[in-house]
PAKEVO-921550 format. One record per residue (C-alpha): x, y, z. Coordinates in steps of 0.001 Angstrom, whole numbers, always signed. Layout:
PAKEVO-921550
X:Y:Z
...
This chain:
PAKEVO-921550
+134487:+126649:+113263
+134941:+130263:+114510
+133304:+133265:+112345
+137034:+134782:+111893
+138338:+131443:+110261
+135048:+131480:+107892
+135747:+134990:+106922
+139439:+134158:+106268
+138626:+131104:+104347
+135915:+132720:+102058
+138296:+135730:+101316
+140970:+133182:+100390
+138635:+131215:+98171
+137197:+134128:+96526
+140920:+135825:+95871
+142312:+132389:+94378
+140151:+132845:+91386
+141318:+136344:+90514
+144223:+137780:+88863
+146897:+139825:+90835
+145146:+143089:+89907
+141616:+142089:+91119
+143028:+140309:+94091
+144351:+143388:+95389
+141033:+145071:+94893
+139068:+142252:+96824
+141628:+142634:+99670
+141472:+146360:+99756
+137514:+146049:+99971
+137159:+143178:+102373
+140244:+143894:+104743
+140268:+147531:+104947
+139611:+147606:+108844
+141623:+144484:+109384
+145386:+144543:+108584
+145955:+141328:+110532
+143310:+139575:+108436
+144827:+140811:+105120
+148162:+139531:+106025
+146943:+136209:+106905
+145238:+136141:+103452
+148303:+137232:+101570
+150432:+134456:+103514
+147937:+131795:+102355
+147725:+133072:+98664
+151640:+132945:+98625
+151691:+129472:+99783
+148982:+128583:+97387
+150726:+130066:+94399
+154087:+128553:+95559
+152500:+125018:+95439
+152327:+122680:+92469
+148825:+121914:+91491
+147241:+118658:+92987
+148195:+115741:+91160
+145066:+113642:+90126
+144841:+110206:+91561
+147620:+108295:+89727
+146876:+105048:+87704
+143530:+104612:+89155
+141973:+103206:+85893
+142603:+99540:+85807
+143290:+99232:+89571
+141590:+97004:+91671
+139678:+98314:+94829
+138390:+95554:+96882
+136053:+93726:+94633
+135864:+96472:+91960
+137936:+97520:+89092
+138089:+101147:+88034
+137408:+101517:+84362
+137437:+105166:+83372
+137527:+108412:+84770
+133953:+109923:+84837
+134672:+113418:+86979
+137187:+114917:+89070
+136627:+117146:+92298
+138474:+119164:+94851
+139628:+115968:+96754
+138677:+113076:+94829
+138060:+111380:+91327
+135003:+109231:+90346
+135489:+106251:+88195
+133151:+103996:+86327
+133936:+100614:+87823
+132760:+97162:+87599
+132819:+94198:+89898
+135866:+92070:+89375
+135448:+89265:+91812
+133317:+86934:+89562
+130546:+86841:+91831
+127975:+88813:+89326
+128241:+91574:+86907
+127538:+94967:+88295
+128544:+98600:+87368
+129119:+101048:+90005
+130570:+104677:+90670
+134050:+104291:+92460
+135029:+107472:+94393
+138966:+107541:+95277
+140796:+109994:+97492
+143457:+111870:+95661
+147132:+110929:+97440
+147863:+114598:+97692
+145016:+114789:+100404
+146170:+111834:+102502
+146162:+113876:+105611
+144140:+112690:+108872
+141571:+115185:+108570
+140683:+114672:+104973
+140730:+111137:+105516
+138306:+111203:+108285
+136009:+113476:+106242
+136164:+110743:+103466
+135504:+107925:+105739
+132561:+110143:+107479
+130881:+110185:+104202
+130832:+106493:+103949
+129291:+106374:+107543
+126676:+108744:+106243
+125641:+107027:+103128
+125409:+103685:+104783
+122812:+104977:+107038
+120573:+106138:+104103
+118147:+104022:+102178
+115683:+106023:+100058
+114813:+105489:+96102
+115968:+108984:+95487
+119316:+108662:+97117
+122386:+107032:+95426
+123119:+103982:+97336
+126400:+103052:+99048
+127398:+99487:+97880
+130824:+99085:+99127
+133901:+100750:+100802
+137039:+100226:+102560
+140657:+100921:+102406
+143340:+99531:+99779
+146521:+97552:+101089
+148188:+101265:+100688
+145673:+102847:+103158
+143782:+104621:+100259
+139898:+105121:+101409
+137314:+104286:+98564
+133503:+104417:+98310
+131710:+102402:+95899
+128102:+103953:+94943
+125184:+103334:+92750
+126296:+104326:+89344
+123551:+106924:+88167
+123673:+107285:+84493
+121896:+110479:+83803
+122143:+114426:+83778
+122063:+117124:+86174
+118620:+118233:+87398
+118364:+121555:+85657
+119950:+120132:+82248
+117503:+117222:+82205
+114681:+119553:+82677
+115614:+122028:+79901
+116472:+119249:+77573
+112987:+118083:+77793
+111419:+121499:+77925
+109530:+120630:+80874
+106709:+123027:+82167
+106471:+124350:+85605
+104202:+121414:+87063
+106525:+118827:+85777
+109483:+120512:+87444
+107572:+120711:+90457
+106635:+117104:+90605
+110218:+116012:+89669
+111333:+118440:+92577
+108943:+116862:+95093
+111036:+113582:+94822
+114246:+115596:+95798
+112446:+117014:+98895
+111395:+113371:+99805
+114995:+112279:+99773
+116127:+115267:+101721
+113479:+114651:+104329
+114478:+111049:+104564
+118056:+112070:+105112
+117167:+114471:+108040
+114848:+111917:+109687
+118059:+109744:+109582
+119681:+112670:+111333
+121891:+113584:+108265
+122418:+116993:+106720
+123582:+117260:+103217
+124756:+120887:+103266
+125472:+121167:+99464
+122107:+120761:+97816
+122140:+122239:+94180
+121447:+121136:+90694
+124774:+119647:+90118
+124516:+117289:+93188
+121193:+115946:+91654
+120737:+113544:+88876
+118016:+112186:+86652
+118290:+109137:+84393
+116762:+108502:+81210
+113530:+107267:+82684
+112859:+110185:+84894
+114405:+108639:+88191
+115900:+111327:+90409
+118932:+110551:+92579
+120464:+113031:+95121
+124529:+112592:+95097
+127481:+113647:+97111
+127160:+113836:+100882
+130936:+114575:+100892
+129942:+117929:+102541
+127356:+116265:+104573
+127484:+115523:+108414
+125661:+113543:+111046
+123477:+115210:+113687
+125727:+113249:+116314
+128488:+115678:+117292
+130894:+115092:+114311
+133454:+117834:+114127
+134392:+118347:+110452
+132914:+121730:+109898
+136145:+123338:+108584
+136623:+120560:+105921
+133194:+120992:+104628
+133159:+123095:+101338
+129990:+124357:+99985
+128896:+126203:+96909
+128540:+129779:+97879
+125632:+130521:+95373
+123487:+127655:+97043
+124732:+127945:+100559
+122513:+129461:+103439
+123626:+132457:+104863
+124493:+130786:+108165
+126874:+128625:+106289
+128665:+131586:+104613
+128992:+133130:+108039
+130481:+129958:+109460
+127929:+129234:+111966
+126461:+125853:+112541
+123981:+124489:+110028
+120725:+122797:+110617
+117961:+121149:+108597
+116947:+124631:+107837
+120278:+125224:+105959
+119300:+122176:+103670
+115826:+123978:+103107
+117385:+126897:+101892
+119542:+124717:+99377
+116238:+123173:+98356
+114877:+126750:+97623
+117817:+127980:+95726
+117556:+124689:+93571
+113941:+125491:+92775
+114809:+129128:+91980
+117269:+127953:+89471
+114972:+125274:+88101
+111967:+127527:+87573
+113696:+130883:+87012
+116741:+129641:+85018
+118940:+131941:+87014
+119680:+132663:+90639
+119094:+135849:+92744
+122477:+136693:+93683
+124319:+135450:+90784
+126047:+137679:+88032
+128667:+137289:+85567
+130171:+140882:+86390
+130678:+139934:+89968
+132764:+137477:+92006
+131481:+134620:+93963
+132568:+136440:+97009
+130575:+139553:+96169
+127598:+137480:+95254
+127734:+135695:+98853
+127942:+139112:+100416
+124983:+140453:+98891
+123160:+137143:+100068
+124218:+137927:+103723
+122936:+141470:+103443
+120005:+141829:+101224
+116606:+139645:+100759
+116338:+138045:+97246
+114222:+139276:+94424
+111192:+137185:+93544
+111915:+134579:+90833
+109315:+136003:+88520
+111171:+139322:+88515
+114636:+137791:+87509
+113327:+134836:+85174
+115028:+134229:+82073
+111645:+132875:+80761
+108709:+134127:+78501
+106347:+136370:+80001
+103543:+133654:+80270
+106203:+131523:+82373
+106854:+134603:+84621
+103115:+135097:+85050
+102775:+131612:+86592
+105627:+132183:+89051
+104115:+135373:+90326
+102144:+134961:+93626
+102315:+131377:+95057
+105246:+130218:+93620
+107164:+133349:+94260
+106083:+133447:+97835
+106955:+129539:+98469
+110494:+130085:+97093
+111306:+133246:+98967
+110054:+131628:+102176
+112230:+128562:+101482
+115262:+131127:+100826
+114727:+133473:+103614
+118096:+134615:+105044
+116388:+134610:+108539
+116245:+130626:+109368
+113273:+130921:+111537
+111086:+132165:+108529
+111832:+129312:+106173
+109839:+126121:+106142
+110329:+124032:+109476
+111258:+120968:+107262
+111591:+119679:+103595
+108464:+118110:+104118
+106700:+121415:+104894
+108032:+122840:+101604
+106911:+119899:+99662
+103600:+120106:+101397
+103152:+123699:+99955
+104232:+122745:+96508
+101598:+119850:+96483
+98912:+122525:+97739
+100109:+124579:+94799
+99894:+121748:+92465
+96285:+120884:+93678
+95216:+124626:+93428
+94560:+124857:+97153
+95815:+127914:+99434
+99702:+127719:+100291
+101039:+128478:+103555
+103541:+130908:+102176
+102632:+134706:+101959
+104484:+138142:+101862
+105998:+138974:+105342
+104010:+142256:+105668
+103041:+143452:+109028
+99346:+142481:+108688
+100291:+138837:+107491
+102742:+138518:+110570
+99811:+139480:+112880
+97320:+137109:+111096
+99943:+134265:+111195
+100646:+134732:+114891
+96873:+134648:+115729
+96701:+131588:+113580
+99373:+129838:+115501
+97813:+130563:+118933
+94146:+129353:+118139
+95163:+126041:+119609
+93592:+124678:+116492
+95515:+121242:+115909
+94337:+117801:+117022
+93530:+117244:+120567
+96886:+115100:+120779
+98593:+118620:+120562
+96509:+120575:+123334
+99113:+123540:+123342
+99108:+126263:+125671
+97741:+129667:+124170
+98459:+133292:+125180
+95464:+135677:+126101
+95627:+136956:+122601
+95241:+133449:+121091
+92617:+132616:+123778
+90307:+135500:+122249
+90924:+134464:+118567
+88082:+135652:+116468
+87635:+139014:+118327
+89082:+142279:+117675
+92686:+142497:+118667
+94929:+145270:+119722
+97783:+145596:+117626
+99962:+146308:+120997
+98528:+143229:+122782
+99183:+141061:+119734
+102807:+142407:+119442
+103468:+141607:+123055
+102308:+138096:+122710
+104371:+137768:+119649
+107398:+138687:+121462
+106544:+135887:+124066
+106078:+133553:+121299
+109409:+134414:+119744
+111300:+134077:+123328
+109514:+130570:+123624
+111288:+129718:+120166
+114504:+131293:+120908
+114595:+129305:+124146
+114021:+125969:+122354
+116557:+126476:+119514
+119254:+127485:+122096
+118615:+124701:+124518
+118320:+121924:+121840
+121515:+123201:+120454
+120650:+122905:+116681
+122292:+126299:+116158
+125314:+125510:+118152
+128679:+124346:+116633
+129027:+120853:+117762
+130489:+120348:+121250
+129179:+123736:+122327
+125443:+122877:+122753
+124310:+122596:+126206
+122881:+119150:+125460
+125993:+118076:+123671
+128140:+119316:+126564
+126162:+116465:+128646
+127624:+114062:+126144
+124079:+113185:+124567
+123009:+112795:+121078
+120763:+115479:+119655
+117599:+113547:+119176
+114380:+115244:+119797
+113178:+113158:+122736
+116508:+113782:+124636
+116597:+117417:+123533
+113001:+117878:+124850
+113896:+116197:+128189
+117090:+118236:+128584
+115209:+121437:+127930
+112687:+120884:+130572
+115412:+120486:+133276
+116849:+124135:+132236
+113376:+125821:+132112
+113537:+127145:+135494
+116865:+128688:+135140
+116120:+130106:+131622
+112857:+131548:+132550
+113623:+132793:+135917
+111277:+135688:+136780
+108831:+134830:+134009
+106603:+132230:+135606
+103667:+132629:+133077
+106120:+131951:+130239
+107653:+129018:+131968
+104299:+127751:+132623
+103086:+128069:+128889
+106379:+126163:+127722
+106047:+123481:+130282
+102579:+122767:+128764
+104002:+122462:+125305
+106939:+120380:+126336
+104776:+118228:+128593
+102206:+117410:+125821
+105129:+116690:+123324
+106762:+114335:+125833
+103584:+112360:+126363
+103010:+112139:+122645
+106795:+110749:+122311
+106289:+108070:+125200
+107959:+109841:+128081
+104989:+110009:+130739
+106581:+110537:+133782
+108448:+113784:+132472
+105449:+114880:+130810
+103538:+114805:+134081
+106166:+116414:+135816
+106388:+119394:+133353
+102594:+119702:+133609
+102354:+119750:+137156
+105034:+122129:+137599
+103523:+124611:+135274
+100242:+124082:+137322
+102240:+125115:+140236
+103107:+128331:+138599
+99794:+129358:+137674
+97334:+130853:+139858
+93853:+129628:+138896
+91962:+132627:+140444
+94137:+135096:+138331
+94444:+133180:+135271
+91669:+130309:+135055
+92255:+129910:+131299
+95842:+129042:+131611
+94999:+127001:+134508
+92432:+125015:+132498
+94788:+124421:+129543
+97528:+123166:+131758
+94847:+120926:+133434
+93731:+119946:+129932
+96928:+118980:+128844
+97515:+116682:+131778
+94435:+115055:+130977
+95498:+114339:+127546
+98860:+112873:+128700
+96992:+110910:+131045
+94888:+109422:+128308
+97819:+108934:+126046
+98935:+106329:+128922
+95593:+104598:+128720
+94263:+105978:+131988
+90881:+106820:+130732
+89372:+107161:+134403
+92017:+109773:+135583
+91796:+111371:+132229
+88132:+111914:+132478
+88438:+113269:+135957
+91060:+115724:+134821
+89104:+117046:+131846
+85890:+117634:+134250
+88355:+119447:+136404
+89852:+121560:+133301
+86308:+122561:+132328
+85205:+123598:+135933
+88422:+125798:+135862
+87435:+127315:+132717
+83913:+128170:+133677
+85240:+130238:+136422
+86732:+132882:+134179
+84759:+136029:+133968
+82076:+135995:+131357
+81886:+133413:+128551
+84939:+131403:+128233
+86920:+131907:+125019
+85531:+129828:+122167
+88803:+128353:+120938
+89659:+127050:+124461
+86309:+125846:+125400
+85860:+124088:+122073
+88873:+122040:+122421
+88525:+120985:+126099
+85032:+119761:+125429
+86148:+117999:+121973
+89007:+116052:+123752
+86846:+115757:+127001
+84540:+113576:+125096
+86914:+110908:+124207
+87693:+109038:+127428
+83910:+109096:+128044
+83430:+107273:+125073
+85773:+104415:+126454
+84144:+104373:+129771
+80403:+104478:+129416
+77605:+103768:+126996
+76499:+106197:+124637
+74333:+108927:+126503
+72983:+112389:+126035
+75796:+114053:+127828
+78171:+113065:+125158
+75850:+114716:+122625
+75328:+117857:+124642
+79136:+118249:+125005
+80101:+117569:+121374
+77289:+119854:+120185
+78228:+122536:+122303
+81874:+122219:+121057
+80657:+122455:+117587
+78794:+125432:+118335
+81761:+127381:+120040
+84132:+126334:+117159
+81867:+127654:+114530
+82226:+131180:+116206
+85916:+130824:+114942
+84513:+130032:+111415
+83626:+126837:+109765
+86930:+126843:+107657
+88972:+126756:+111029
+90872:+123858:+112168
+89141:+123929:+115701
+85723:+123466:+113669
+87190:+120454:+111811
+88372:+118887:+114909
+85085:+119435:+116675
+83080:+118013:+113631
+85325:+115020:+113258
+85099:+113955:+117178
+81059:+114654:+116710
+81600:+111919:+113699
+83199:+109696:+116011
+80590:+110053:+118797
+77809:+109397:+115928
+79851:+106287:+114740
+79742:+104802:+118386
+75942:+105334:+118169
+75514:+103283:+115030
+74610:+106521:+113128
+76768:+105496:+110252
+75738:+107744:+107500
+75694:+110903:+109700
+79296:+109765:+111100
+80708:+109552:+107369
+79233:+112984:+106546
+80996:+114487:+109586
+84522:+112891:+109063
+84556:+113804:+105372
+83711:+117411:+106164
+86306:+117383:+108743
+88947:+116200:+106380
+87681:+118359:+103569
+88286:+121448:+105893
+91695:+120204:+106945
+93111:+119612:+103604
+92133:+122943:+102766
+94328:+124440:+105460
+98103:+124784:+105676
+98606:+121969:+108041
+101074:+118906:+107945
+99788:+115762:+106676
+99992:+113894:+110041
+96938:+115995:+111117
+94487:+114355:+108521
+95874:+110834:+109731
+92971:+110393:+112267
+90280:+111266:+110042
+91489:+109017:+107357
+91774:+106183:+109720
+88053:+106754:+110708
+87119:+106580:+106993
+89052:+103405:+106661
+87346:+101865:+109768
+84044:+103012:+108213
+85195:+101034:+104889
+86011:+97827:+107136
+82457:+97987:+108753
+80848:+98254:+105319
+82811:+95276:+104034
+85223:+97325:+101715
+88222:+95381:+103094
+90710:+95955:+100637
+89836:+99659:+100539
+90174:+99846:+104406
+93621:+97825:+104176
+95003:+100323:+101708
+93891:+103411:+103421
+95230:+101967:+106952
+98708:+101092:+105307
+99038:+104773:+104103
+97938:+106227:+107365
+100321:+103763:+109423
+103305:+104843:+107237
+102440:+108691:+107800
+102069:+108123:+111523
+105198:+106307:+111825
+107088:+108715:+110058
+105723:+111543:+112085
+105236:+110079:+115535
+107204:+106870:+115627
+106429:+103470:+116481
+105333:+104008:+120120
+102507:+106641:+119615
+99300:+105558:+120721
+97840:+106514:+117412
+100278:+103980:+115784
+98942:+101087:+118068
+95483:+101951:+117235
+96091:+101891:+113458
+97922:+98608:+113930
+94856:+97075:+115711
+92594:+97859:+112659
+95192:+96586:+110090
+95146:+93261:+112027
+91511:+93444:+111887
+91623:+93700:+108139
+93864:+90436:+108103
+91312:+88584:+109879
+88541:+89722:+107843
+90198:+88459:+104953
+90508:+84956:+106476
+94262:+85217:+107344
+93768:+84136:+110769
+97343:+82771:+111389
+98895:+86184:+110331
+96039:+88163:+112086
+96785:+86189:+115455
+100538:+86758:+115327
+99862:+90511:+114527
+97400:+90735:+117534
+99999:+88880:+119627
+102691:+91212:+118865
+100521:+94248:+119465
+99367:+92856:+122738
+103095:+92558:+123798
+104029:+96209:+122498
+101029:+97648:+124317
+101779:+96325:+127458
+105397:+97683:+127318
+104564:+100982:+125458
+101146:+101875:+127356
+100907:+99624:+130444
+98181:+101633:+131840
+95899:+101134:+128847
+94194:+98246:+130044
+90997:+98611:+127911
+93156:+98551:+124663
+94852:+95526:+126114
+91436:+93906:+126754
+90276:+94774:+123100
+93342:+92929:+121680
+92940:+89995:+123571
+89457:+89490:+123112
+90079:+89586:+119189
+92839:+86856:+119864
+90291:+84802:+121558
+87831:+85320:+118611
+90574:+83919:+116466
+91316:+81087:+118467
+87461:+80110:+118597
+87305:+80230:+114667
+90396:+78083:+114531
+88793:+75541:+116912
+91116:+75939:+119856
+88334:+76304:+122579
+90570:+75876:+125713
+93235:+78345:+124595
+90459:+80835:+123546
+88792:+80437:+126863
+91924:+81296:+128810
+92402:+84432:+126484
+88867:+85629:+126874
+89578:+85183:+130577
+92942:+87128:+130411
+90576:+89862:+128434
+88235:+89947:+131594
+91054:+90340:+133844
+92449:+93195:+131911
+89067:+94993:+131632
+88637:+94596:+135502
+91630:+96352:+136065
+89954:+99701:+134759
+88123:+100061:+137951
+84539:+100807:+136723
+82280:+98737:+134569
+82632:+99743:+131164
+80734:+98582:+127761
+83639:+96378:+127028
+83924:+94673:+130438
+80071:+94247:+130232
+80479:+92602:+126840
+83440:+90268:+127953
+81542:+88986:+131061
+79516:+86774:+128802
+82113:+86406:+125842
+82785:+82636:+124862
+83366:+80379:+122058
+79932:+78755:+122954
């Protein structure tokens, strides 16, 4: 949909609501410089005025639609009517909401859109999304949908009727965020999030309704048929540009604004919807505390964090909004828990502070991101000019990814879409890596940095060959003598990618190489880089060698260097957590638990996504398991598994490790058959997903053998022990596991 068409449609929609005198004033204002545009609008208005009103669905009440019979009209929209319906085929008693398309709109385009809504709803399954029960075409070709009947009130009305306070409204709003995030993970955009499309039942259950304006992130081209509510629509929607998940984040933010302030920032009874939309395109909104139609005590609660959270969600610049509905929800949870939130006013000082924080390489080892020189010296005095230049480079990286992945393109125009490929993140990243050389021509350092980021992301998603190719090409663009820090980071990323494939020997060798490169830099290496490299370099050693003093020296130096960044930094939390892992392997249980709990406490106080805490929470569950707290461990591991699966998918190495200990819980509970089946499935999945991780496979096989011994199946157990020994021997060196397996037997 072009911007010209969107402008025409917006003016037409606004003018339809006005009397002739006000119409003329609107056209004078909006079409003053474009006589052709005015003529087109006037022609549409003339045709509109000459048409009879669209008739309602004729005689739908009492009619059968498949297995359902319409009973009474519940509501009427622009293209359909919704009826209360009941099952009429005698199978069972059930009530539902029946949506029937108006006969006046039986055009191919509208019919396609109606059927698209059925396709969208069929792929959604979430307790806070109204379910699709049935759908089809009548004998006359009329499309219909049968949905879960939600007997409730719209979100804002429900909250006002029960006089809910701010905290209770926020908790209810979190359910809406969860529903939207679930839809996004299913590659579905809603595009019309507003209180009127959210119902709450008498028992407080929230349901998101009406995906009639929604679309799949799969190249569907129904943009021109997607009406939105201007007061809740993101600026990019009002401009006729393609929408992304960030557009739904904007709708969530506007819904929250209405919920807490009782009004909207650009809403006025004295202005037309068009004028309010125009202001939304050109101006930043006022804080909700300033416009709230609430008592002073209420407005006082909105000032500060809640103002900042909402303003971040409804920023007219998409890149400044929350990256997802889940990120918005995470900040609200932090507010409710009285912890610092990530949203702050966009002052220059804050932008500089956030830039430094972004470039501290301060997330888990699994995301060993390349950092700029400014980021590598985090914690030191920054020259504003240096930081601004680095911020511009960071912005260029973001612009490249946005453009190449195609989330801001009208479907069909994205480079990825032009290849006939679906806009799924792995495909998008792989496609982006193929375009880097062309897009970053003449900027080798920038290309090297982006290859570092893409490489480790592809490794985490299970594409080792593409990951290795990106990282090695990044290294080829980097001169270790002139930029040893960047060379060390790229080598460290390659080491991490190698470790994710299960090649601990190769990973250990590459980490050692990365540390040698780092120490060729002039002076003391930057603390953030050395701390993270040392922290990650310890991990393959723990798999390959018995506990020794080298481990302790490495991790203690990592903790010391990380402390230079502050004991509340994410890098320090990471180093302390891995020190806890080292101590756990050395059977220093109390010290290990103290380190892991300290690390988690730091991480929870930081604006990090929940997945960053998964590793520490899994380690605490393992400690519970070792202390005989089996049910507590099982509950914690189940929660971690759900989080990891949602964030990284089923193929990540962390997901496989969590499944290993979930199966251990089954074994410790005495559920031997279930545990054995789980281990065998895990062995099969690991062989397929991580064929090089022979140590993991051997560990799983040894557990299978132990269960077979308990079941008295000695011959099968001995064969399985032998399989485990063969797997361990493939590692290439004598490891603690292979030494233990050498004498393993049922006897």
